[in-house]
C-alpha positions in Angstrom: -119.9 -40.2 78.6 -119.6 -37.1 76.5 -116.3 -36.6 75.3 -114.9 -33.6 73.9 -113.8 -32.6 70.7 -109.9 -32.9 70.6 -108.2 -30.0 68.8 -105.1 -30.6 66.5 -103.0 -28.4 65.2 -104.1 -30.0 61.4 -107.7 -29.1 62.0 -106.9 -25.1 63.7 -104.7 -23.6 61.6 -104.6 -24.7 57.7 -100.6 -24.9 56.4 -99.0 -22.8 54.3 -99.5 -19.6 56.2 -97.2 -17.8 58.1 -96.3 -18.9 61.3 -97.8 -16.1 63.4 -100.6 -16.6 61.1 -100.9 -20.2 61.8 -100.7 -19.2 65.6 -103.9 -16.3 65.4 -106.1 -18.7 63.6 -105.0 -21.8 65.7 -106.1 -19.6 68.9 -109.2 -18.5 67.2 -110.1 -22.0 66.3 -109.7 -23.2 69.5 -111.3 -20.2 71.2 -114.2 -20.8 69.5 -114.7 -24.6 69.3 -114.3 -24.6 73.3 -116.7 -21.7 73.6 -119.5 -23.9 71.2 -118.8 -26.8 73.2 -119.6 -25.2 76.7 -122.5 -23.2 75.0 -123.8 -26.8 74.1 -123.4 -27.7 78.0 -125.4 -24.7 78.7 -127.9 -25.5 76.5 -128.8 -28.9 78.1 -130.6 -29.3 81.4 -128.5 -30.1 83.9 -129.8 -33.2 85.1 -128.6 -34.2 81.3 -125.8 -32.8 81.4 -124.8 -34.9 84.5 -126.2 -37.9 82.6 -123.8 -37.0 79.9 -121.2 -36.7 81.7 -122.0 -40.3 83.4 -121.5 -38.5 86.5 -124.4 -37.8 89.8 -125.2 -34.7 92.1 -123.3 -37.0 94.8 -120.1 -36.7 93.1 -117.6 -39.4 91.6 -116.3 -42.5 93.5 -112.8 -42.2 94.0 -112.2 -45.2 91.8 -113.6 -43.2 88.7 -111.9 -40.5 89.8 -108.7 -41.8 89.3 -109.6 -43.3 85.9 -110.9 -39.8 84.6 -107.5 -38.5 85.7 -105.7 -41.2 84.1 -107.3 -40.6 80.4 -107.8 -36.6 80.6 -104.5 -36.2 82.3 -104.0 -33.1 85.2 -106.1 -30.2 85.3 -103.6 -27.5 84.1 -103.2 -25.3 81.5 -99.7 -24.8 79.0 -97.7 -22.2 80.1 -94.4 -21.0 79.1 -91.7 -22.1 81.2 -88.4 -20.5 81.3 -85.7 -21.8 79.2 -82.5 -23.9 80.6 -80.1 -21.5 81.4 -77.9 -22.9 79.2 -80.3 -22.6 76.4 -80.9 -18.6 77.7 -76.7 -18.6 77.0 -76.9 -19.6 73.7 -79.8 -17.4 72.8 -77.8 -14.4 74.3 -74.8 -15.4 71.6 -77.5 -15.4 68.9 -77.0 -12.1 66.9 -75.5 -11.5 63.1 -72.8 -9.4 64.2 -71.8 -11.6 66.7 -71.6 -14.4 64.2 -69.3 -11.8 61.6 -66.8 -11.2 65.2 -66.4 -15.1 65.7 -65.5 -15.5 61.6 -63.2 -13.0 61.6 -61.7 -13.8 64.6 -61.4 -17.6 63.6 -59.5 -16.2 60.0 -57.1 -14.3 62.7 -56.4 -17.6 64.6 -55.9 -19.3 61.5 -53.4 -17.0 59.4 -51.6 -16.7 63.3 -52.5 -18.2 66.4 -50.9 -15.8 68.3 -52.5 -12.6 66.9 -53.7 -10.5 70.2 -56.6 -9.5 67.6 -58.1 -12.7 68.1 -58.1 -12.3 72.1 -60.0 -9.0 71.9 -62.6 -10.1 69.5 -63.3 -13.1 71.7 -63.4 -11.2 74.8 -66.0 -8.8 73.1 -68.0 -12.0 71.6 -68.0 -13.0 75.6 -68.2 -10.1 77.5 -71.5 -9.3 75.8 -73.0 -12.8 75.7 -72.6 -12.8 79.0 -74.1 -9.7 80.0 -77.0 -10.4 78.2 -77.3 -13.5 79.6 -76.8 -12.4 83.3 -79.5 -9.6 82.8 -82.1 -11.7 81.5 -81.7 -14.4 84.1 -82.2 -12.2 86.8 -84.8 -10.5 85.4 -86.7 -14.1 84.8 -85.8 -15.0 88.4 -87.1 -11.4 89.5 -90.5 -11.8 87.4 -91.2 -15.6 88.5 -90.8 -14.4 92.2 -93.7 -11.8 91.7 -96.2 -14.5 91.0 -98.7 -14.8 93.7 -99.3 -17.5 95.9 -102.9 -18.8 95.2 -105.0 -22.0 96.6 -104.2 -25.0 95.0 -106.9 -26.8 96.9 -111.1 -26.8 96.3 -114.3 -28.7 97.8 -115.0 -31.4 95.6 -117.6 -34.8 96.6 -116.4 -37.7 96.4 -118.4 -41.4 97.5 -116.1 -44.0 98.7 -117.9 -46.4 96.5 -121.0 -46.8 94.4 -123.3 -47.2 97.2 -121.6 -45.0 99.4 -123.0 -41.6 100.3 -121.2 -38.0 99.0 -118.6 -36.5 101.3 -117.2 -33.1 100.8 -113.3 -33.3 100.4 -110.5 -31.1 99.9 -108.5 -32.0 96.4 -105.6 -30.6 94.7 -106.8 -28.4 91.5 -104.6 -30.5 89.3 -106.6 -33.5 89.9 -109.8 -32.4 89.8 -111.5 -34.2 86.6 -114.7 -33.9 84.0 -117.7 -34.8 86.4 -116.3 -34.0 89.5 -118.8 -32.0 91.4 -117.2 -28.9 92.9 -118.6 -26.9 96.0 -118.0 -22.8 95.5 -118.3 -20.0 98.9 -117.2 -16.8 98.7 -113.9 -16.5 97.6 -112.8 -19.6 96.2 -110.8 -19.3 92.5 -112.8 -21.8 90.1 -110.7 -24.8 89.4 -112.2 -26.1 85.9 -115.0 -24.9 83.4 -118.5 -25.9 85.4 -121.8 -26.1 84.8 -124.2 -24.9 88.0 -126.5 -27.3 89.4 -127.6 -25.4 92.4 -126.6 -21.7 92.9 -127.7 -19.0 95.9 -126.6 -15.3 96.0 -123.9 -16.8 93.5 -121.6 -13.4 92.0 -118.7 -14.0 90.4 -115.4 -11.8 89.1 -114.6 -12.2 86.0 -112.9 -9.7 84.9 -110.2 -11.8 83.8 -111.9 -13.2 80.8 -114.1 -10.6 80.1 -112.7 -7.2 81.4 -116.2 -6.3 83.4 -115.3 -4.5 86.3 -118.1 -5.5 88.0 -119.5 -9.1 89.9 -121.9 -10.7 87.8 -124.5 -12.7 89.1 -125.1 -16.5 88.0 -127.7 -19.0 88.7 -128.5 -22.7 87.7 -131.5 -21.5 85.6 -132.8 -18.5 84.0 -134.0 -16.0 86.0 -137.0 -15.9 85.4 -140.1 -17.1 82.8 -142.5 -15.1 80.4 -145.1 -14.9 83.4 -142.0 -13.6 85.4 -141.6 -16.9 87.8 -138.5 -18.6 88.1 -138.1 -21.2 85.8 -136.5 -24.8 86.4 -133.1 -25.5 84.7 -133.9 -26.9 81.0 -130.9 -24.9 79.9 -130.1 -21.7 78.2 -129.8 -20.6 74.6 -129.4 -17.2 74.6 -125.7 -16.9 73.8 -123.1 -19.2 72.7 -120.2 -17.1 74.5 -119.6 -19.1 77.5 -118.5 -15.5 79.5 -122.1 -14.7 79.4 -123.5 -17.6 79.9 -125.7 -17.6 83.7 -125.2 -21.0 84.4 -121.8 -21.6 83.2 -118.7 -20.4 85.8 -115.3 -20.7 84.0 -111.7 -21.5 84.8 -109.7 -18.2 85.8 -112.6 -16.7 87.8 -113.5 -16.5 91.3 -116.6 -16.1 93.5 -117.0 -13.0 95.3 -120.4 -13.8 97.1 -122.6 -16.6 97.8 -122.6 -20.4 97.1 -123.2 -22.8 94.2 -122.4 -26.3 93.5 -121.7 -27.1 89.6 -120.1 -30.1 87.8 -117.1 -29.8 85.7 -117.1 -30.2 82.3 -114.0 -29.4 81.1 -110.6 -29.5 82.7 -107.0 -28.1 81.7 -106.5 -27.6 77.8 -109.9 -27.9 77.0 -111.1 -25.2 79.6 -112.2 -22.3 77.6 -109.0 -20.5 80.0 -107.0 -23.6 78.2 -107.7 -22.8 75.0 -106.5 -19.5 75.0 -103.2 -20.9 76.6 -102.3 -23.8 74.3 -101.5 -21.1 71.2 -99.1 -19.1 73.4 -96.2 -21.0 73.6 -93.2 -21.2 71.7 -91.0 -18.4 69.5 -92.5 -15.5 70.4 -93.2 -13.1 67.0 -90.6 -10.7 66.2 -90.7 -7.7 67.3 -89.8 -4.0 66.0 -86.3 -4.0 68.1 -85.6 -7.5 66.2 -86.7 -6.3 62.8 -84.3 -3.3 63.4 -81.4 -4.9 64.2 -82.0 -7.3 61.9 -81.7 -4.7 59.3 -78.9 -2.5 60.6 -76.9 -5.3 61.1 -77.1 -6.8 57.7 -76.7 -3.2 56.3 -72.9 -2.8 57.6 -72.5 -6.7 56.6 -72.9 -5.2 53.0 -70.6 -2.2 53.6 -67.8 -4.8 55.0 -68.5 -7.1 52.2 -68.3 -4.5 49.5 -64.9 -2.5 51.1 -63.2 -5.2 52.1 -62.4 -7.2 48.7 -61.6 -3.6 47.2 -59.1 -2.7 49.8 -57.8 -6.4 49.3 -57.8 -6.1 45.8 -56.2 -2.5 45.5 -53.2 -3.4 48.1 -52.4 -6.8 46.3 -52.8 -4.9 42.9 -50.1 -1.8 44.3 -47.5 -3.7 46.6 -48.0 -7.1 45.1 -47.5 -8.9 48.2 -51.1 -10.4 48.4 -50.5 -12.3 51.6 -49.9 -8.8 53.5 -53.0 -7.9 51.8 -55.0 -10.2 52.9 -53.9 -9.9 56.6 -54.6 -6.4 56.0 -58.2 -6.6 54.3 -58.7 -8.7 57.6 -57.9 -5.8 59.5 -60.1 -3.6 57.7 -63.2 -5.6 58.2 -62.1 -5.4 62.1 -62.0 -1.8 61.5 -65.4 -1.4 59.6 -67.0 -3.9 61.8 -68.6 -1.8 65.3 -66.9 -5.0 67.2 -68.3 -3.8 69.8 -72.1 -3.4 69.1 -73.5 -6.2 70.6 -71.4 -5.4 73.7 -72.9 -1.5 73.4 -76.4 -3.0 72.5 -76.3 -5.5 76.0 -75.0 -2.9 78.1 -77.6 0.1 76.9 -80.2 -2.6 77.4 -78.9 -4.0 81.1 -78.6 -0.3 82.5 -81.9 0.6 81.2 -83.0 -2.4 83.3 -81.4 -1.7 86.3 -82.8 2.0 86.0 -86.1 1.0 85.1 -86.4 -1.4 88.5 -85.6 1.7 90.4 -88.7 3.0 89.2 -90.5 -0.4 90.2 -90.8 -2.1 86.5 -89.3 -5.6 86.4 -87.6 -6.0 82.8 -88.4 -9.9 81.5 -86.8 -9.6 78.1 -84.1 -6.9 77.3 -85.1 -6.0 73.9 -88.5 -4.8 75.4 -87.1 -1.5 76.8 -86.3 -0.4 73.0 -89.4 -1.5 72.0 -91.1 0.9 74.6 -88.8 3.7 73.5 -90.3 3.2 69.8 -93.8 2.3 70.8 -96.3 4.9 69.2 -99.5 3.4 70.6 -100.5 1.8 73.5 -103.5 -0.3 74.0 -104.5 -0.7 77.4 -107.7 -2.3 79.4 -109.4 0.8 81.3 -110.1 -1.3 84.6 -107.1 -0.5 87.3 -105.2 1.7 84.5 -107.4 4.9 83.7 -109.7 3.6 86.5 -109.0 2.9 90.6 -110.5 -1.0 90.2 -112.6 0.0 92.9 -116.6 0.6 93.2 -118.0 4.0 94.6 -121.4 5.4 95.1 -121.3 8.2 92.5 -124.6 10.2 92.8 -127.7 9.6 94.8 -131.1 10.8 92.5 -134.8 11.5 93.4 -137.1 10.8 90.7 -136.2 13.8 88.9 -132.3 13.0 88.5 -131.6 15.6 91.6 -129.1 14.6 93.8 -130.9 13.6 97.2 -129.8 12.8 101.1 -133.1 10.9 101.9 -132.0 8.5 98.8 -128.8 8.0 100.1 -130.6 6.9 103.9 -132.5 4.9 102.7 -129.8 2.8 100.7 -127.7 3.1 103.6 -129.7 1.3 105.8 -130.8 -1.4 103.8 -126.9 -2.5 102.9 -126.0 -1.3 107.0 -128.5 -3.8 107.9 -128.2 -6.8 105.8 -126.8 -9.6 107.4 -126.1 -11.6 104.5 -122.2 -10.8 102.5 -122.3 -7.5 101.5 -121.7 -7.1 97.4 -119.1 -4.5 96.3 -121.9 -1.9 95.6 -123.5 -2.4 99.5 -120.0 -1.3 100.3 -120.0 1.5 98.3 -122.8 2.7 100.0 -121.9 2.3 103.2 -118.4 3.9 102.6 -120.2 7.2 101.7 -121.9 7.6 105.0 -119.5 8.7 107.9 -119.0 6.9 111.4 -121.1 9.7 113.5 -124.1 8.9 110.8 -123.7 5.0 111.6 -123.7 6.0 115.2 -127.0 7.8 114.5 -128.8 5.2 112.5 -128.3 2.9 114.6 -129.9 4.6 117.6 -133.2 5.5 115.2 -133.7 1.9 113.7 -133.4 -1.7 115.0 -133.2 -5.0 112.5 -136.9 -6.4 112.3 -136.5 -9.3 109.7 -135.0 -9.4 106.1 -135.7 -11.3 102.6 -132.4 -11.9 100.8 -130.9 -11.4 97.4 -131.8 -13.6 94.7 -130.9 -14.0 91.3 -134.6 -14.4 90.3 -136.2 -11.5 92.0 -132.8 -9.5 92.0 -133.4 -6.9 95.0 -133.4 -7.7 98.5 -135.3 -5.7 101.2 -134.7 -5.1 105.2 -137.6 -4.6 107.8 -136.7 -2.2 110.2 -138.5 -0.9 113.3 -138.4 3.1 113.4 -137.3 3.1 117.1 -139.8 5.5 119.3 -138.2 7.9 121.9 -138.8 6.2 125.1 -141.8 6.5 126.5 -143.7 7.8 123.9 -147.0 6.3 122.9 -148.0 4.4 119.8 -147.2 1.2 118.2 -144.1 0.0 116.1 -143.5 1.5 112.4 -142.4 -1.1 110.2 -140.1 0.0 107.4 -139.3 -2.1 104.3 -137.0 -0.9 102.3 -136.1 -2.3 98.9 -133.0 -2.1 96.9 -132.3 -3.9 93.6 -132.1 -3.7 89.6 -134.6 -0.7 88.2 -136.8 -2.6 86.2 -137.7 -5.3 89.0 -138.3 -3.0 91.8 -140.2 -0.4 89.0 -142.3 -3.4 88.7 -143.3 -3.5 91.9 -143.9 0.4 92.7 -147.6 2.0 92.8 -145.7 5.4 94.0 -143.1 7.7 94.4 -141.3 10.3 96.9 -141.5 13.7 94.6 -140.0 16.5 97.0 -141.3 15.0 100.2 -144.7 13.7 99.4 -146.1 10.3 98.0 -147.2 10.5 94.7 -148.8 8.0 92.5 -147.0 6.6 89.8 -148.6 6.8 86.8 -147.9 5.6 83.2 -146.4 9.1 82.5 -144.2 9.5 86.0 -143.3 5.8 85.4 -141.5 6.5 81.6 -140.3 9.9 83.3 -138.1 7.8 85.9 -137.2 5.2 83.5 -135.8 7.5 81.3 -133.8 8.8 84.4 -132.6 5.3 84.7 -131.6 4.8 81.2 -129.8 8.2 81.3 -127.6 7.3 83.7 -126.9 3.9 82.3 -126.0 5.6 79.3 -123.2 7.7 81.1 -121.7 4.2 82.2 -122.9 3.8 85.7 -124.6 0.8 87.3 -128.0 2.1 88.6 -130.3 0.3 91.5 -133.2 1.6 92.6 -134.4 2.2 96.1 -138.0 1.6 97.4 -139.7 2.4 100.9 -143.2 0.7 102.4 -144.4 1.5 105.5 -145.9 -1.7 106.9 -149.5 -1.4 108.1 -149.5 -4.6 110.4 -146.0 -4.8 111.8 -145.3 -8.3 112.6 -142.1 -10.7 113.3 -140.9 -12.2 109.9 -142.1 -11.0 106.4 -141.8 -12.7 103.1 -141.2 -12.1 99.2 -145.2 -11.2 98.9 -144.5 -8.1 101.3 -142.6 -6.4 98.7 -145.6 -4.9 97.0 -147.1 -1.5 96.6 -144.2 0.0 97.0 -143.1 3.7 96.9 -139.5 4.4 94.7 -137.2 7.2 96.7 -135.0 7.1 94.2 -132.0 5.6 92.3 -128.1 5.3 93.6 -125.5 5.4 90.7 -122.1 3.7 91.0 -118.9 3.5 89.0 -115.1 2.6 89.0 -114.0 6.2 89.6 -110.7 7.4 87.4 -107.5 8.0 88.9 -107.1 11.6 89.9 -103.7 11.3 88.1 -105.2 9.6 84.9 -105.6 12.6 83.0 -101.8 13.9 83.5 -100.5 10.5 82.8 -102.4 10.5 79.6 -101.6 13.8 78.7 -98.1 13.1 79.2 -97.9 10.2 77.0 -99.9 12.5 74.4 -96.7 14.8 74.9 -94.4 11.5 74.4 -96.2 10.8 70.6 -97.8 7.8 72.1 -101.4 7.5 71.3 -103.5 5.7 74.1 -106.6 2.9 72.8 -109.0 1.6 75.1 -109.2 -2.2 74.3 -111.6 -3.5 76.8 -114.0 -6.2 77.4 -116.3 -3.8 79.4 -119.4 -2.5 77.9 -119.5 0.3 75.4 -121.4 2.7 77.7 -119.1 2.5 80.7 -115.7 2.3 78.9 -117.1 5.8 77.0 -117.7 7.4 80.1 -114.4 7.0 82.0 -112.5 8.0 78.5 -114.5 10.9 78.2 -114.0 11.8 81.9 -110.2 11.1 81.8 -109.9 13.3 78.2 -109.7 10.6 75.7 -111.6 11.7 72.7 -113.6 8.9 72.6 -115.8 9.2 69.2 -117.1 6.1 67.7 -116.8 2.8 70.3 -115.9 -0.1 67.9 -117.7 -3.1 69.5 -116.3 -6.6 69.1 -118.7 -7.9 67.1 -118.1 -5.1 64.5 -114.7 -6.4 64.3 -115.3 -9.9 63.5 -117.1 -8.7 60.5 -114.0 -7.2 58.9 -110.9 -8.5 57.3 -107.6 -7.3 58.4 -107.1 -4.5 55.5 -110.5 -2.6 56.6 -109.3 -3.6 60.2 -106.3 -2.0 59.6 -107.9 1.2 58.5 -110.4 1.0 61.0 -107.8 0.6 64.5 -106.3 3.9 63.1 -109.1 6.2 63.4 -110.2 4.4 66.2 -110.1 5.3 70.0 -112.1 3.3 72.2 -112.9 -0.9 71.7 -115.3 -2.4 73.9 -116.9 -5.8 74.6 -113.9 -7.7 72.6 -112.5 -11.0 73.3 -109.3 -12.2 73.3 -108.9 -12.9 69.8 -109.8 -9.5 68.6 -107.7 -8.0 71.2 -104.7 -9.8 69.1 -106.2 -9.2 65.8 -106.4 -5.2 66.7 -102.9 -5.4 67.6 -101.9 -7.0 64.6 -103.7 -4.2 62.7 -102.2 -1.5 64.2 -98.7 -3.1 63.8 -99.3 -3.5 59.7 -100.2 0.1 60.1 -96.5 1.0 60.5 -96.7 1.5 64.1 -94.8 0.1 67.5 -97.6 -1.0 69.9 -97.6 -1.8 73.5 -100.3 -3.6 75.3 -101.0 -3.3 78.9 -103.5 -5.8 80.1 -103.6 -8.2 83.5 -105.8 -10.7 82.4 -106.2 -14.3 81.2 -108.2 -12.2 78.0 -105.0 -9.7 77.7 -102.6 -12.6 77.0 -102.6 -13.5 73.2 -102.2 -9.6 72.5 -99.8 -9.1 75.1 -97.7 -12.0 73.1 -98.4 -10.5 69.6 -97.3 -6.8 70.7 -94.2 -5.3 70.2 -94.2 -4.9 73.9 -96.2 -6.7 76.4 -96.4 -5.0 80.0 -98.6 -6.4 82.7 -98.6 -5.6 86.4 -97.2 -8.3 89.6 -101.0 -9.1 90.6 -102.1 -10.0 87.0 -103.1 -13.6 86.3 -99.7 -16.1 85.6 -100.4 -16.6 82.2 -100.7 -12.8 81.6 -97.5 -12.5 83.7 -95.6 -15.0 81.5 -96.5 -13.4 78.4 -95.6 -10.1 79.0 -91.9 -8.1 78.4 -92.3 -6.1 81.5 -93.8 -6.1 84.5 -94.9 -3.1 86.4 -95.0 -3.0 90.0 -97.6 -0.5 90.3 -100.5 -0.6 87.7 -99.6 3.4 86.4 -99.3 5.1 83.5 -97.2 7.7 85.3 -94.3 4.8 85.8 -95.2 3.8 82.6 -94.4 7.0 81.1 -91.2 7.1 82.8 -89.9 3.5 81.4 -90.4 5.3 78.0 -88.4 8.0 78.5 -85.8 5.2 79.7 -86.4 3.4 76.5 -85.8 6.2 74.6 -82.5 7.4 76.0 -81.6 3.3 76.0 -82.6 3.6 72.0 -80.8 7.1 71.8 -77.4 5.9 73.3 -77.1 3.0 70.6 -78.0 4.7 67.7 -75.2 6.9 69.1 -72.4 4.2 69.2 -73.9 3.1 65.5 -73.8 6.1 63.8 -70.3 7.3 65.3 -68.6 4.3 64.9 -70.2 3.0 61.7 -69.5 6.8 60.1 -66.3 7.0 61.4 -64.7 3.0 60.5 -66.4 4.1 57.0 -64.4 7.2 56.6 -61.1 5.8 58.1 -61.5 2.5 55.1 -62.4 5.6 52.6 -58.9 7.1 54.0 -56.7 4.0 53.4 -58.4 3.1 49.7 -57.1 6.6 49.1 -53.7 6.3 50.5 -53.6 2.4 49.2 -53.8 3.3 45.8 -51.4 6.4 45.9 -48.8 5.3 48.5 -46.4 2.7 48.1 -46.6 1.4 51.4 -49.1 0.8 54.0 -50.7 3.8 55.4 -51.2 2.0 58.7 -50.2 -1.6 59.7 -52.8 -4.2 60.7 -51.9 -4.5 64.2 -52.1 -0.3 64.7 -55.5 -0.3 63.0 -56.7 -3.0 65.7 -55.1 -1.1 68.7 -57.0 2.2 67.3 -60.0 0.4 67.2 -60.0 -1.1 70.2 -59.3 2.0 72.3 -61.7 3.3 70.4 -64.1 1.0 71.4 -63.2 0.8 75.0 -64.0 4.5 75.3 -67.4 3.9 73.7 -68.1 1.5 76.7 -69.4 4.9 78.5 -71.9 5.8 75.9 -74.7 3.7 77.9 -74.3 6.4 80.7 -74.4 9.1 78.4 -77.9 11.6 79.0 -79.7 12.6 76.0 -80.8 15.8 74.9 -84.9 16.4 76.0 -85.7 17.2 72.1 -84.8 13.6 71.4 -87.1 11.9 74.2 -90.3 13.6 72.7 -91.1 11.4 70.4 -90.8 7.5 69.7 -87.5 6.5 67.6 -87.1 3.4 65.8 -84.9 1.5 64.2 -83.6 3.3 60.2 -81.7 1.1 58.5 -81.3 3.4 55.4 -80.9 6.7 57.6 -78.1 4.8 58.7 -76.7 4.1 55.8 -77.2 7.3 54.3 -75.5 8.9 57.7 -72.4 6.8 56.8 -71.8 7.7 53.3 -72.6 11.7 54.3 -70.6 12.2 57.4 -68.1 9.5 57.3 -65.7 11.0 54.4 -65.8 14.3 56.5 -63.2 12.6 58.5 -61.4 11.2 55.1 -60.7 14.8 53.9 -58.5 15.8 57.3 -57.0 12.4 56.8 -55.7 13.1 53.4 -55.1 16.4 54.9 -52.7 14.6 57.6 -51.1 12.6 54.4 -50.1 15.5 52.3 -48.8 16.9 56.2 -46.6 13.7 56.9 -45.8 13.4 52.8 -44.8 17.1 52.3 -44.0 18.5 56.2 -41.9 15.8 57.6 -40.9 14.0 55.0 -42.6 10.4 55.0 -42.5 9.7 52.1 -40.7 6.1 51.6 -41.3 3.0 53.0 -37.8 3.8 55.4 -40.4 6.5 57.4 -43.3 4.5 56.6 -43.1 4.2 60.3 -42.9 7.8 61.2 -46.2 8.3 58.5 -47.7 5.7 60.2 -47.9 7.1 63.8 -48.8 10.6 62.6 -52.0 9.3 61.3 -52.6 6.4 63.9 -52.9 9.8 66.8 -54.4 12.1 64.1 -57.0 9.7 63.1 -57.7 8.3 66.6 -57.9 11.8 68.1 -60.8 12.8 65.4 -62.6 9.4 65.8 -62.6 10.3 69.9 -63.6 13.6 69.3 -66.5 13.0 66.7 -68.3 11.4 69.5 -69.2 14.6 71.0 -69.9 16.1 67.5 -72.2 13.3 66.8 -74.1 12.5 70.1 -76.2 15.4 69.9 -77.4 18.1 67.3 -76.7 21.1 69.0 -73.4 23.1 69.3 -71.3 20.2 71.7 -69.9 21.4 75.1 -71.8 24.7 74.8 -75.2 23.8 74.2 -74.9 20.2 75.1 -72.6 18.3 77.5 -71.8 14.7 77.7 -72.6 12.9 80.6 -68.9 12.6 83.1 -68.6 9.1 82.2 -68.5 9.7 79.0 -66.1 12.8 79.0 -63.4 11.0 81.2 -63.4 8.1 78.8 -62.5 10.3 76.0 -59.8 12.1 77.9 -58.3 8.6 78.4 -58.6 7.4 75.5 -57.2 11.0 73.8 -54.1 10.7 76.3 -53.6 7.1 75.1 -53.4 7.9 71.3 -51.0 10.3 72.4 -48.8 8.1 74.7 -48.3 4.9 72.7 -45.9 6.2 70.3 -43.8 7.7 73.0 -44.5 4.4 74.9 -42.2 1.1 76.0 -44.6 -1.2 73.7 -44.0 1.7 70.4 -41.4 -0.2 68.9 -43.6 -3.8 69.3 -46.6 -2.2 67.9 -44.5 -0.3 65.0 -44.9 3.1 66.2 -42.1 5.9 66.4 -42.1 9.0 68.5 -43.4 12.4 67.0 -41.3 15.4 67.0 -43.3 18.6 68.3 -43.8 20.4 65.1 -46.4 17.7 64.2 -48.4 18.8 67.1 -49.7 22.0 66.0 -50.7 20.8 62.9 -52.7 18.1 64.9 -54.6 20.8 66.6 -55.4 22.9 63.1 -56.3 19.6 61.9 -58.8 18.6 64.3 -60.0 22.4 65.2 -60.7 22.4 61.5 -62.6 18.6 61.4 -64.6 20.2 64.4 -65.5 23.0 62.4 -66.6 21.5 59.2 -68.7 19.0 61.0 -70.6 21.0 62.5 -71.6 22.8 59.6 -72.4 19.6 57.5 -74.1 18.8 60.4 -76.2 21.8 60.5 -76.7 21.1 56.4 -77.6 17.5 57.3 -80.5 18.2 59.6 -81.9 21.0 57.2 -81.8 19.1 54.5 -83.1 15.3 56.5 -84.8 16.9 59.0 -82.9 14.4 61.3 -79.7 13.8 62.9 -79.7 10.8 65.3 
């Protein structure tokens, strides 16, 4: 028995390369090797394939099947399983900032187990991780529920023993083994990779593998020999691509019409489908979100590692109390750390996921929401996204290319009266004719005989009796109507119908009608020819021999029509700064036609074969300037995605087929639909309940809103905290006591952070949503340094006021000094929220959402109340005199005015704000 070559990782991907590159090389090697082995089966005669597999046309015995099942394993492909809940819970806490918060909480507990800061930080860490875990857990369950129920059995020929006859039995698909003989009929899923033994009128839908929207004809033998007659099954040498081989049908595809039997040549991971799936499990590549969060996190951690030791050293040297200086340094570390960042990010993403679920979008991985907002290139297939995923009759043309109702009538008669299973194009012709006309046709014609479609002839004919008026004299008139592939039908024609006249088909006229058909093919249409013959000797039965001396009537042209709203949806994405690139396995003519119809500037269509000839650098340049890629395989799709990412783009990929899975996984955000194959849904980050770009556009807006609110929090908190620490540095150098107690810093931070919990519910200015947004660690650092010290100016002003106006200039009066700065610091931090949340003038040109307004008011009232509350003494506060508050109002007004002025200058200088 011929065994498939084992595929080990060492053979597939050489060591010493990046993990992502190794995965890509492994996928390419697996797919190529599977294709070569399947092409070998295609090239051999059917009898030889059976012999090589130690199989017979009657199938395996039950005992042989059991042994092979044990040897080869179950017929299942590798797929990504959802992690156990405890693994998912652990991953929810895997974040650089959470690690910092845990470290700070541990140090604080070591210093004082009763320190309330330990509880505060622990709660923040717990809520952040649990919120992320619960949302992803729920989304994962929702995605699992979307998986379609599919047929799990197939018809296989098995024998009770070596001398017994064959019987057809239903066996579970996962128990199919190499050498099994499988029987196929319309509607069946192909359970494994099969070499056809017999086939009759077999049409297979393989869009999931190839991207072709129309079913393709398959047969056990080549269509014809050089002499034009059917040939025996001697194998095929024309292609090394198993998808294109006429005598192979592959796992993951389905039968749309016809019947066949085939011998299983590969199962499970050895199938063409399995070769792709095996490389799609394990850790996913780092996305734009992951890289952005990491960079921003380490930026803020670096600030902390620089500032905290400086504060500790200055306090220790000026005050002489190193233990107190250490505690204060820890408090400053907490104050400088945006400790609510993990929680705010998780809350933002969770709220975005809930909002998107209301728009028929299931978010499997929360990070994908931000990636969706950052996306500036969307790669998509055309079928079902730009088109309606159905075949329609677009035009019916005479031999001069003009629309002619007579062509439609003859095409309809052929499709209407055939008795076999109608294919999609027959149904499209019938759908074009209304019910009233059907009644008339049934009255005018009656069926005599039909000559069914077969793969060798690539046409089918019906013979109709043109019904006479009752009582009218004359013989019956039989009309043969043939519909099929242009070349095959034209070879049988001796005349053409030209403006109602029957004209001889000369060489010049043959070239003319051929050009008409080719012109429509170049426009991306699938063209069939229609021809007729009036039979001179009517009889009851007819054969293929009667398909001669035909008169060409014209052509039927079909297409998968563009969606009515596709052009508008594409324009909406373009207005949001997203370039759409079409990446399809379908042919270049069809792809170019559809793209042109929906307003895409097609330019040069790049074919998959061209991609294979390019290195990564050349492909990066080509991908940047190309809009449409056609006839691309799964490996090429993934390479296109990586090339665009290497060019600095955040790439989304929308696909639903087996051939899309690798690209979905490599993209920054993989998008699929609920009707997709399971492997595509498993590889996707987001699942659309409708394959609609309009729905996707709404998701992009939600993603940008989510990201904008996250950036608001980071810039507000980081700049404010940086300003506070800068103020502490100044105060520590010139004031003989601590400007604020450690517990006060923690309380101030806690009140401010609780107020920020409303940030996910804030709205974003419309201007912000118009273009993709990405993490910019350098920009955040610049923002901290430029905007943060503004608060320090007014902190120092408050220091001067408390020292000189209210006499808080000694250790005995330090509580008054600290209380005054606490209120000013908290209120300025809270008000800065409204200054930073928009590039416009706050409260006038842009107002925050009501949750943010409410939390702002509560934070201000809490800050004003604490020095007068029963908790004041335990926290180190004292009541402030009434004269303090006019000074406070003046400082805050000046602070807001200067901030707005510097905001304008900052935007003018750097061209950005959030």
